[in-house]
N, C-alpha and C positions, 0 to 999 in steps of 0.2 A: 061612388060606384066602383072606382078602381080598387079601393080597399076591400070592398065586398067580393069582387072577382078574385083578388089575391087570396082572401080568406078561404073562398071555396076551393081554389086550387091547392092550398095548403092542406085543407081537410081531406081532399081527394088523395093527395100524396101520402098523408099519414095512414089513411085507410088502406091504400094499395100496399104500402110497406108492411102494415100489420098483417094483411092477408098473406103476403109473401113469407113473412116470418112464421106464421102458423103453418104454411105449407112445408117449409123447411123442417120445422119442429116435428110435424107428423111423419115426414120421411125418415128422420133420424130415429124416432120412436119405433117405426115399423122395422127399420134395419136392426135395431138392438133386439127387439122381440123375436124376429125371425131368426136371428143368430142364436139366441138362447134356445129356440125350439129346433134348431138345426134344419130349418126350412130353407135350403140353399137356393131354391128357385125364387122365392120371395127376396132373399138377400141380393141375388143377381139383378132382380128387377129394380132395386133401389138405386142402382148406379146407371149413369148415362153410358150408352154404347161407345161414345167417343168424347174425348175431352181435349182441351187445348193446354199444352204445357208451355209455359212462357218463363224461361229463366234468362231472358235476354238482358236484364239488368245485371245479372251475375256473370253470364258467360259471353255476352255480346252476340250470340247466335239468335237467329230468328225463332219465333214460337213455332211449335209443331203440333200436329194432331196425333193422338195416341188412342188405342183401344183399351 
């Protein structure tokens, strides 16, 4: 039973990772197509409004949020 549950969890994990990879690939394709078509509104929508910049391992300073 334990092996069965572990197998199901692994299968679920692989499926979730595959879906995430597909989502990322679709976003990248949309970005490049919109850039080629000079559709700047779609290009802007491909990016997050805020990101976390973390250079702490290089600079020793804490991560920060940027737009």
